C-alpha angles and dihedrals in degrees: 000000000000122000089248093054092043090054091048093048093048092048093050091047091051093050093048091047089051091051091050091050092047091051091048096054099037120096111264104223116123150138153302119246106312128230112262122282106212108202133122112215124214119210090225117103130181119221116233096023119139117186146173114211135187122183138160150151137217128204121235112198144146089234111088090210090062106028112103097016104156134199122183131175131190122197140191106201137188134174107204097174139027091260107030129072121177135183143178112225133198118195130199129181139189124202117213108281092006136100130262112273132187107245111175151341118228139188112212129189133185122197119195109211102194133025108263112278097005094110130036089256127036109227138186141144136232127211126183134178114200125201113199125222096215125088115247095015120124126246118239135221115202126191126185135184110222114206126171136175130181123201114178109312094342125092122190119197124186129187120188105193131205123187131187127185117224136193131019118003092007121158112243100225135073117248122219126214135160140206128187141169139194109201132187110211095217094156134329091259095050128030118166115211146172116224130192129192134182146170121202099180128234117356093230092048113027113197121244111273094251091056095048121097115242123163136172135178152131122289132185119211134179149147124229119201115232099188129310099312106024134071139171116220123193143183128190127171150142124231126201120216115239100191130059103227106017100049133055115237089251141351128205113208133187142175135186124183128181110204132194121191118207 
């Protein structure tokens, strides 16, 4: 194994060991099933980037018990190496007719496996440990595969997602979700895309199709330069529900990220 790969392997092992230790000593108190986080993750990270991000989505539905359901997340992000991105996340939610409540704090990490473009497929993985704010709610461990391929001006990104509750009152099974995007790199400031999201339920007891969540819709992305070191990235889109019971009629999503490059 080369010195470069040995260094990478040792660094990843140290980070994962630190996460395991952090999870072991943290109070296990968290959440019920969270509202959906609608974001497609690329495996590509950029060393030296510091960012502040806010994103969210709100359901639009004829059913009063679904209409207005809100999920928002706020992140402080840093990429200390050419293969590791880490962030501290705060999550708030609002049930229809209710008030905004703080739901959880999470620690997310992205590991880029290969230098961009070296292999036929860019690969990475995402791991997140979420600590809930509510008493008696289970923690959650989320793991995603990050796969991306560019052909000409088109980039396809796919995220299979696995989630396991931990701690008191945790469900025993692993849940499966997915997120994917097809993006046309028209220009850095404007990139039209189609995104799809879904949730099938627990792997050992997949929900009936009509009760699963499946959504698809157009999204606009872009990055605006604010001088030599700063940029403002954005996403805005609307997703249409594809199932009667498991999906809202529509969902409006947004993201804004202020980036600084050291």
